[in-house]
N, C-alpha and C positions, 0 to 999 in steps of 0.2 A: 347646845349641840352645834358643832362646827360644820363648816361647808364640806359636803361630800361624806358626811358620816351616815352610817346605815341605821335605820330605825325600823325594826321588825313590825311594830304595830302600825306604822304608816304604810308599809308595804302591804300588810293584810287588808287595811282599809281600802286601798286602791283596787285590789283584786276583787274584793267582795262588792264594791259599789259600781263596778263596770256592768252596765246593762247591755248585753249583746243579744240582738234579735236575729236568730239564724235565718229567718224567712226573708230578711232584707240583704243577705249576703250576696256577693257577686259570684256567679258561677264562672270560674276562669276558663273552663274547658267547654263552655256552651257553644262557642263558635270556632272550634278548631278547624284548621285547614291542612290537609295532607298533600296538597299539590305542589307545583313548582311555578316559578315565575322567571321571565327573562326580560331583558331590556337592551335595546339597540340604540346607541347614541346617534347614529347616522353620520358620524364623523370619525376619521381615523385617529389613532393615538397621536400621530404627528400634528394633526390639526388641533387637537385638544391641548397638547403641550404648548403649541405656538400661541394659542389663545390665553393660556395661563401665563406665559411669559409677558404677553401684552398687558394683561391685567396687573401683573407685578410692576411693570414699568410705569403704568398709570398711577399706581399707589406711591411710587417713589417721587413723582413730580409734585 
């Protein structure tokens, strides 16, 4: 059988041999949060852009 060929019997063996324990599954909605969050940088956009330009200049050196 060549690379990438499909073998139905192998596919069936993989599905039937998978032991899945539902009690150990992760509950993805266990810790849902319906609020909002905000962040204040404490610097103006001009200050942040200036600092970014400085960092880029340092990388060029």
